[in-house]
TORMI-114262 format. One record per residue (C-alpha): residue in one letter; x, y, z. Coordinates in Angstrom, 1 decimal. Layout:
BEGIN
+----+--------+--------+--------+
! aa !      X !      Y !      Z !
+----+--------+--------+--------+
!  A !      X !      Y !      Z !
...
+----+--------+--------+--------+
This chain:
BEGIN
+----+--------+--------+--------+
! aa !      X !      Y !      Z !
+----+--------+--------+--------+
!  M !  114.6 !   44.8 !  144.6 !
!  A !  112.7 !   46.7 !  142.1 !
!  K !  111.7 !   50.8 !  143.7 !
!  L !  108.1 !   49.9 !  143.6 !
!  T !  108.1 !   50.8 !  147.3 !
!  E !  108.1 !   54.4 !  146.1 !
!  I !  105.0 !   54.2 !  144.6 !
!  G !  101.0 !   53.8 !  145.0 !
!  W !   99.5 !   51.7 !  143.1 !
!  D !   96.8 !   53.7 !  141.6 !
!  E !   99.3 !   56.4 !  140.6 !
!  Y !  101.7 !   53.7 !  139.3 !
!  S !   99.0 !   51.6 !  137.0 !
!  A !   97.9 !   55.1 !  136.0 !
!  L !  101.5 !   55.5 !  134.4 !
!  P !  102.5 !   54.7 !  130.4 !
!  L !  104.7 !   51.4 !  130.7 !
!  E !  107.6 !   53.3 !  129.3 !
!  S !  107.6 !   55.3 !  132.4 !
!  K !  107.0 !   52.3 !  134.4 !
!  K !  110.6 !   50.8 !  134.0 !
!  P !  112.4 !   52.6 !  136.4 !
!  Y !  110.4 !   51.0 !  139.0 !
!  L !  110.9 !   47.8 !  137.8 !
!  M !  115.1 !   47.6 !  138.2 !
!  R !  117.0 !   46.2 !  140.7 !
!  L !  118.4 !   48.6 !  143.2 !
!  E !  121.9 !   48.0 !  142.6 !
!  G !  121.6 !   50.1 !  139.1 !
!  D !  123.2 !   47.9 !  136.9 !
!  G !  120.1 !   48.4 !  134.1 !
!  M !  118.6 !   45.1 !  134.3 !
!  P !  115.2 !   44.7 !  135.2 !
!  Y !  114.4 !   43.2 !  138.4 !
!  H !  110.2 !   42.5 !  137.3 !
!  T !  110.7 !   41.6 !  133.8 !
!  L !  107.0 !   42.7 !  132.5 !
!  F !  106.5 !   44.2 !  128.9 !
!  A !  108.4 !   44.8 !  126.2 !
!  Q !  108.6 !   48.7 !  126.8 !
!  Q !  111.8 !   47.6 !  129.6 !
!  F !  114.2 !   46.7 !  126.9 !
!  D !  116.3 !   49.1 !  125.3 !
!  R !  119.0 !   48.2 !  122.3 !
!  A !  121.8 !   48.1 !  125.3 !
!  L !  120.3 !   46.1 !  127.4 !
!  L !  119.3 !   43.6 !  124.9 !
!  E !  122.1 !   43.5 !  123.2 !
!  R !  123.5 !   42.9 !  126.7 !
!  L !  121.6 !   40.0 !  127.1 !
!  C !  121.8 !   38.9 !  123.7 !
!  A !  125.6 !   38.2 !  124.7 !
!  L !  125.1 !   36.9 !  128.0 !
!  A !  122.7 !   34.2 !  126.2 !
!  N !  125.8 !   33.6 !  124.0 !
!  R !  128.0 !   33.2 !  126.6 !
!  I !  126.1 !   31.2 !  128.7 !
!  R !  125.4 !   28.3 !  125.4 !
!  F !  129.4 !   28.7 !  124.9 !
!  I !  130.3 !   27.5 !  128.1 !
!  N !  127.4 !   24.8 !  128.4 !
!  K !  129.4 !   23.2 !  125.1 !
!  S !  131.8 !   21.8 !  128.1 !
!  K !  131.0 !   19.2 !  130.6 !
!  E !  132.8 !   21.3 !  132.8 !
!  G !  131.4 !   24.8 !  131.9 !
!  A !  128.3 !   23.2 !  132.4 !
!  L !  128.7 !   21.8 !  135.9 !
!  Y !  130.3 !   25.8 !  136.4 !
!  L !  126.7 !   27.2 !  135.5 !
!  K !  124.6 !   24.1 !  137.6 !
!  N !  126.4 !   26.2 !  140.8 !
!  V !  125.8 !   29.4 !  139.7 !
!  L !  122.4 !   30.3 !  141.2 !
!  A !  122.1 !   26.5 !  143.0 !
!  H !  120.7 !   28.4 !  145.8 !
!  K !  118.2 !   29.7 !  144.4 !
!  R !  114.0 !   28.9 !  144.1 !
!  A !  112.5 !   29.4 !  141.1 !
!  M !  108.2 !   28.9 !  140.8 !
!  L !  106.3 !   28.1 !  138.0 !
!  Y !  102.8 !   29.3 !  138.3 !
!  F !  101.2 !   28.8 !  134.7 !
!  S !   97.6 !   28.9 !  135.2 !
!  Q !   97.4 !   29.1 !  131.5 !
!  P !   98.0 !   26.5 !  129.2 !
!  S !  101.2 !   26.4 !  128.0 !
!  S !  104.3 !   23.5 !  126.7 !
!  R !  106.8 !   25.1 !  125.0 !
!  T !  107.1 !   28.3 !  127.5 !
!  F !  107.1 !   26.5 !  130.3 !
!  L !  109.6 !   23.8 !  129.3 !
!  S !  111.5 !   26.4 !  127.8 !
!  H !  111.7 !   28.4 !  131.3 !
!  L !  112.1 !   25.1 !  133.1 !
!  A !  115.7 !   24.0 !  131.3 !
!  A !  116.3 !   27.7 !  131.8 !
!  C !  116.4 !   27.4 !  135.6 !
!  Q !  117.7 !   24.2 !  135.4 !
!  L !  120.6 !   25.5 !  133.4 !
!  L !  121.7 !   27.3 !  136.2 !
!  G !  121.1 !   25.0 !  138.8 !
!  I !  118.0 !   26.6 !  140.0 !
!  T !  115.4 !   24.4 !  141.6 !
!  T !  112.3 !   24.5 !  140.4 !
!  G !  108.4 !   23.7 !  141.7 !
!  S !  105.4 !   24.3 !  139.7 !
!  V !  101.6 !   24.7 !  139.4 !
!  R !  100.1 !   24.0 !  135.8 !
!  D !   96.2 !   24.0 !  137.0 !
!  A !   94.4 !   26.0 !  139.2 !
!  A !   92.8 !   22.6 !  140.3 !
!  T !   95.3 !   21.5 !  141.8 !
!  S !   96.2 !   24.1 !  144.0 !
!  S !   94.2 !   25.8 !  146.8 !
!  E !   92.4 !   28.5 !  143.9 !
!  F !   90.2 !   25.6 !  143.6 !
!  K !   89.4 !   25.9 !  147.2 !
!  G !   88.2 !   29.8 !  146.5 !
!  E !   91.5 !   30.8 !  147.0 !
!  S !   92.6 !   34.0 !  145.2 !
!  R !   95.2 !   34.4 !  142.7 !
!  E !   96.9 !   37.2 !  144.9 !
!  D !   96.9 !   34.7 !  147.7 !
!  S !   98.4 !   32.0 !  145.6 !
!  I !  101.0 !   34.2 !  144.9 !
!  R !  102.1 !   34.9 !  147.9 !
!  T !  101.9 !   31.9 !  149.3 !
!  F !  104.4 !   31.1 !  146.9 !
!  S !  106.9 !   34.1 !  147.5 !
!  S !  107.2 !   32.7 !  151.0 !
!  Y !  108.8 !   29.3 !  149.3 !
!  F !  110.5 !   30.7 !  146.0 !
!  D !  112.9 !   33.8 !  145.1 !
!  L !  111.7 !   34.0 !  141.4 !
!  I !  108.0 !   33.4 !  139.7 !
!  I !  107.5 !   32.8 !  135.9 !
!  M !  103.4 !   33.0 !  135.7 !
!  R !  101.6 !   32.8 !  132.7 !
!  S !   97.7 !   34.1 !  133.4 !
!  P !   95.2 !   34.3 !  131.0 !
!  E !   93.9 !   37.5 !  133.3 !
!  Q !   95.4 !   40.6 !  131.6 !
!  G !   98.0 !   43.2 !  134.1 !
!  L !   98.1 !   40.0 !  137.0 !
!  A !  101.7 !   39.9 !  137.1 !
!  E !  102.5 !   43.9 !  136.7 !
!  K !   99.7 !   44.0 !  140.1 !
!  M !  101.8 !   40.8 !  141.6 !
!  A !  105.2 !   42.7 !  141.1 !
!  W !  103.3 !   45.6 !  143.1 !
!  E !  102.6 !   43.8 !  145.6 !
!  L !  105.3 !   41.9 !  146.4 !
!  S !  107.9 !   44.4 !  146.1 !
!  N !  105.8 !   46.6 !  148.9 !
!  S !  105.4 !   42.9 !  151.3 !
!  D !  108.3 !   41.6 !  153.3 !
!  R !  108.8 !   38.7 !  150.7 !
!  P !  109.8 !   40.9 !  148.1 !
!  I !  110.9 !   38.8 !  144.9 !
!  P !  111.5 !   39.1 !  141.5 !
!  I !  108.3 !   38.1 !  138.9 !
!  L !  108.9 !   37.0 !  135.5 !
!  N !  105.8 !   37.9 !  133.0 !
!  A !  105.9 !   34.5 !  130.6 !
!  G !  102.6 !   35.7 !  128.9 !
!  S !   99.9 !   38.1 !  130.6 !
!  G !   96.5 !   37.8 !  128.3 !
!  K !   96.3 !   39.3 !  125.8 !
!  D !   98.7 !   42.0 !  126.6 !
!  Q !  102.3 !   41.2 !  126.8 !
!  H !  105.1 !   37.8 !  126.2 !
!  P !  107.7 !   39.9 !  127.1 !
!  T !  110.3 !   36.9 !  127.4 !
!  Q !  108.6 !   35.5 !  124.1 !
!  A !  109.7 !   38.6 !  122.2 !
!  L !  113.3 !   38.4 !  123.4 !
!  L !  114.2 !   34.8 !  121.8 !
!  D !  112.5 !   36.6 !  119.2 !
!  I !  115.0 !   39.4 !  119.1 !
!  Y !  117.6 !   36.8 !  119.9 !
!  T !  116.7 !   34.8 !  117.1 !
!  L !  117.1 !   37.8 !  114.3 !
!  V !  119.9 !   38.8 !  115.7 !
!  R !  121.7 !   35.4 !  115.7 !
!  S !  120.4 !   34.9 !  112.0 !
!  F !  121.4 !   38.3 !  110.4 !
!  E !  124.5 !   38.8 !  112.5 !
!  E !  127.2 !   37.8 !  109.6 !
!  K !  124.4 !   38.9 !  107.6 !
!  G !  124.8 !   42.5 !  108.0 !
!  G !  122.8 !   42.5 !  111.3 !
!  L !  119.4 !   43.6 !  111.3 !
!  D !  119.3 !   47.2 !  110.8 !
!  G !  117.1 !   48.1 !  108.2 !
!  R !  115.7 !   45.0 !  107.8 !
!  T !  112.1 !   44.2 !  107.0 !
!  V !  109.7 !   42.1 !  109.0 !
!  V !  107.0 !   40.4 !  108.2 !
!  F !  103.6 !   39.5 !  110.5 !
!  C !  101.4 !   37.3 !  109.5 !
!  G !   98.1 !   35.7 !  111.0 !
!  D !   96.1 !   36.5 !  114.2 !
!  L !   97.4 !   40.1 !  114.9 !
!  L !   94.2 !   41.5 !  117.0 !
!  R !   95.2 !   38.9 !  119.7 !
!  G !   98.4 !   38.0 !  119.2 !
!  R !  100.8 !   39.2 !  122.6 !
!  T !  103.9 !   38.0 !  120.7 !
!  V !  103.2 !   40.6 !  118.3 !
!  R !  102.4 !   43.4 !  119.9 !
!  S !  105.9 !   42.7 !  122.2 !
!  L !  108.1 !   41.9 !  119.8 !
!  S !  106.9 !   45.2 !  117.0 !
!  Y !  108.0 !   47.4 !  120.1 !
!  L !  111.3 !   46.0 !  120.4 !
!  L !  111.9 !   46.2 !  116.6 !
!  T !  111.5 !   49.8 !  117.1 !
!  D !  115.1 !   49.4 !  118.8 !
!  F !  116.6 !   49.0 !  115.8 !
!  D !  117.3 !   51.5 !  113.0 !
!  D !  115.0 !   51.6 !  110.2 !
!  V !  113.2 !   48.2 !  110.3 !
!  R !  110.0 !   48.3 !  108.4 !
!  Q !  107.2 !   46.5 !  109.7 !
!  I !  104.5 !   44.6 !  107.7 !
!  F !  101.2 !   43.4 !  109.2 !
!  V !   99.2 !   41.1 !  106.7 !
!  A !   95.6 !   39.9 !  108.3 !
!  P !   92.4 !   39.6 !  107.9 !
!  E !   90.2 !   42.5 !  108.4 !
!  E !   88.6 !   41.0 !  111.3 !
!  L !   92.2 !   40.0 !  113.1 !
!  R !   94.4 !   43.4 !  111.6 !
!  V !   97.3 !   44.5 !  113.9 !
!  P !   95.0 !   46.9 !  117.2 !
!  D !   95.1 !   50.4 !  117.0 !
!  D !   97.2 !   51.2 !  119.9 !
!  V !  100.8 !   49.3 !  118.4 !
!  I !  100.3 !   51.4 !  115.1 !
!  A !  100.4 !   54.5 !  117.5 !
!  I !  103.6 !   53.2 !  119.0 !
!  L !  105.2 !   53.1 !  115.5 !
!  K !  103.9 !   56.5 !  114.6 !
!  A !  104.9 !   58.2 !  117.7 !
!  K !  108.6 !   56.7 !  116.9 !
!  G !  109.1 !   57.2 !  113.5 !
!  I !  108.8 !   54.2 !  112.3 !
!  R !  107.8 !   52.5 !  108.7 !
!  Y !  104.5 !   50.3 !  108.6 !
!  E !  102.3 !   49.0 !  106.1 !
!  I !   99.5 !   46.8 !  106.4 !
!  R !   98.0 !   44.7 !  103.4 !
!  D !   96.2 !   41.5 !  102.9 !
!  D !   98.4 !   40.3 !  100.1 !
!  L !  100.5 !   37.6 !  101.6 !
!  R !  102.8 !   36.9 !   98.9 !
!  S !  103.3 !   40.2 !   98.0 !
!  A !  104.8 !   40.9 !  101.0 !
!  V !  106.9 !   37.9 !  101.2 !
!  R !  108.8 !   39.3 !   98.7 !
!  E !  109.9 !   42.1 !  100.5 !
!  A !  110.5 !   40.2 !  103.4 !
!  D !  113.9 !   39.7 !  105.6 !
!  A !  112.0 !   38.0 !  108.6 !
!  V !  108.2 !   36.6 !  107.9 !
!  Y !  106.6 !   35.6 !  111.5 !
!  M !  104.1 !   33.7 !  111.1 !
!  T !  101.1 !   33.3 !  113.7 !
!  R !   98.0 !   31.1 !  114.0 !
!  I !   94.4 !   32.3 !  115.3 !
!  Q !   94.3 !   32.4 !  118.4 !
!  D !   90.8 !   31.3 !  118.7 !
!  E !   90.9 !   30.5 !  122.9 !
!  W !   90.1 !   34.4 !  123.1 !
!  D !   86.4 !   33.9 !  120.8 !
!  A !   83.6 !   35.9 !  122.2 !
!  S !   81.2 !   32.6 !  121.4 !
!  A !   82.5 !   28.8 !  120.2 !
!  G !   83.6 !   29.2 !  116.7 !
!  E !   83.5 !   32.9 !  116.0 !
!  S !   87.0 !   32.9 !  114.6 !
!  A !   86.5 !   29.8 !  112.5 !
!  K !   83.9 !   32.1 !  110.5 !
!  I !   86.7 !   34.1 !  108.9 !
!  D !   88.4 !   33.3 !  105.7 !
!  T !   92.3 !   32.5 !  106.6 !
!  S !   92.8 !   30.8 !  103.7 !
!  R !   95.5 !   33.8 !  102.0 !
!  F !   97.1 !   34.1 !  104.6 !
!  K !   99.3 !   30.5 !  104.9 !
!  F !  102.7 !   29.9 !  104.1 !
!  G !  103.1 !   27.0 !  102.4 !
!  A !  105.2 !   25.9 !   99.2 !
!  E !  104.1 !   28.8 !   96.7 !
!  E !  105.6 !   31.5 !   98.9 !
!  L !  108.6 !   29.5 !   99.7 !
!  K !  109.8 !   30.1 !   96.4 !
!  L !  109.0 !   34.3 !   97.1 !
!  L !  111.3 !   34.8 !  100.0 !
!  G !  115.3 !   35.5 !   99.8 !
!  K !  117.9 !   33.1 !  100.0 !
!  D !  118.7 !   35.0 !  103.1 !
!  G !  115.2 !   35.0 !  104.4 !
!  I !  113.8 !   33.4 !  107.2 !
!  I !  110.2 !   31.7 !  108.9 !
!  M !  109.9 !   32.5 !  112.2 !
!  H !  106.6 !   31.2 !  114.5 !
!  P !  106.1 !   31.5 !  118.1 !
!  L !  103.9 !   28.1 !  118.1 !
!  P !  102.3 !   26.1 !  118.5 !
!  R !  101.3 !   26.1 !  114.9 !
!  R !   98.3 !   24.7 !  113.2 !
!  D !   98.4 !   24.8 !  109.2 !
!  E !   99.6 !   28.4 !  109.0 !
!  I !  103.0 !   26.7 !  108.2 !
!  A !  103.2 !   24.2 !  105.6 !
!  T !  105.0 !   20.8 !  107.0 !
!  C !  106.7 !   21.3 !  103.4 !
!  C !  108.5 !   24.2 !  104.8 !
!  D !  110.1 !   22.4 !  107.7 !
!  R !  113.2 !   21.2 !  106.0 !
!  D !  114.4 !   24.3 !  104.3 !
!  P !  117.3 !   26.0 !  106.1 !
!  R !  115.5 !   29.4 !  106.3 !
!  A !  112.6 !   27.9 !  108.3 !
!  M !  113.6 !   29.2 !  111.7 !
!  Y !  110.8 !   28.3 !  113.8 !
!  W !  112.5 !   25.0 !  115.9 !
!  R !  115.7 !   26.7 !  116.2 !
!  Q !  113.3 !   29.9 !  117.7 !
!  M !  112.8 !   26.9 !  120.4 !
!  R !  115.4 !   26.4 !  121.6 !
!  N !  117.4 !   29.8 !  121.5 !
!  G !  114.3 !   30.4 !  123.8 !
!  M !  116.5 !   28.6 !  126.2 !
!  W !  119.7 !   30.5 !  126.2 !
!  I !  118.2 !   33.8 !  126.4 !
!  R !  115.5 !   33.5 !  129.4 !
!  S !  118.6 !   31.9 !  131.4 !
!  A !  120.5 !   35.2 !  130.4 !
!  L !  117.8 !   37.2 !  131.6 !
!  I !  117.2 !   34.9 !  135.0 !
!  A !  120.7 !   35.1 !  135.8 !
!  G !  120.8 !   39.0 !  135.1 !
!  T !  118.1 !   39.5 !  137.4 !
!  F !  119.4 !   37.7 !  140.1 !
!  G !  122.8 !   39.9 !  139.4 !
!  Y !  125.1 !   37.2 !  137.8 !
!  E !  125.6 !   39.1 !  134.3 !
!  R !  129.2 !   39.7 !  135.0 !
!  A !  130.1 !   36.2 !  136.9 !
!  I !  129.5 !   34.7 !  133.8 !
!  M !  130.5 !   36.9 !  131.2 !
!  D !  134.0 !   37.5 !  133.2 !
!  C !  134.2 !   32.7 !  134.0 !
!  G !  137.3 !   31.5 !  132.8 !
!  Y !  135.1 !   29.3 !  130.6 !
+----+--------+--------+--------+
C-alpha cells in the first residue's frame, strides 16, 4: 500500500503536486506508484521503465505461449472500472490491459445503474467497490475525486490502489503515459525524443490530456513546446507557470501552419464543449484556422508525426488517416500496452515479466 496513512487529508491536500508523490508510491520502495493520480508522479527514469515493460509485454504477447503466461500473471486479481463520465477508448483500453494480464473485471459506466441513483455518495460507492476488487480504475467529471478516494481507501481497512483514468478538467495521467510511449517509439530510431518540438493545437484551456503530457515532456531534454489555439482556448496559466519554473522553451501562437513547419510532433485536440458554461458557448469561437488537413500535411516534415487523444471531430481531416505520419490509431493501441505495464508495476510484477523466459 501507499504512505497516505502517514498524513491527514487537510495537510496532504494542501501540498504541491510534486510534494505528494512520496505518499503515493508502493511501500516496497521499487519506485513504482501505488496510486496513479497525476503526471507529476512520473520522472524520466520511471517513464523509461514503464516503456521498457510495455515493450516486453507486447513482445511476450506475440506468441500463444507468451500470451497464456501473461494471462496468469494477475489472474488472482480483480479490477473495478468505474467510469461515471462517458468514455469508449479509455474504458476499452484499460479493460484490454486488464485482460492481457488475466485480471477479472467488473464495471459501472452509468451512475443511474448504481446505488448513486438512490442517493448514495460516490465516496460510499467506491468504498463498496473496494470490498470486492483489488484495483479501482476510475474516470470522473469531478476534479480531485480520485485523489480524495485514494486517501480514503489508504486509511480504510481495505486499502487498494486507485488509477485515475481522467478527472474533471484536471489530469489524465494514463493518457499522458500512452502519449509519451507513442512519442518515444516514434523517434527511438531517429535520434530519440530529446531536442524535439511538440506542437499542441485546439482546446488547450480545457484539455486535461494537454496538461498532463506537457508536464511529462519536461522530463526530457530540451523539448520545445508550441501552443496554438484561439484566444478563448489558450493554454492555461498553471501549465505555463510550470514550464517557466523548469526553464522549458515554449511559445504561444495563433498560426498552426507556421508551427507545423517547425514541428516534430503535432498534438491535435477537439473542442471540449462538454465543459461549456452555457449551451452553444464554444460554437461561437472561430476554430477554422486550427484544423489539420492536406495543406498542413504538406508542411509537416517527413519524420514528423500527428497525434490526437481522440475522439476527433473535424480538427484532423480524414485525408490524413492513411499517411504514415498519422499516429493516432497506433497511439490508441499503445494505450493498451502502457496501461498493462502500469497495472503490472502497481501490483509489483515488473521484474517477473521482464525476467521471464518468453
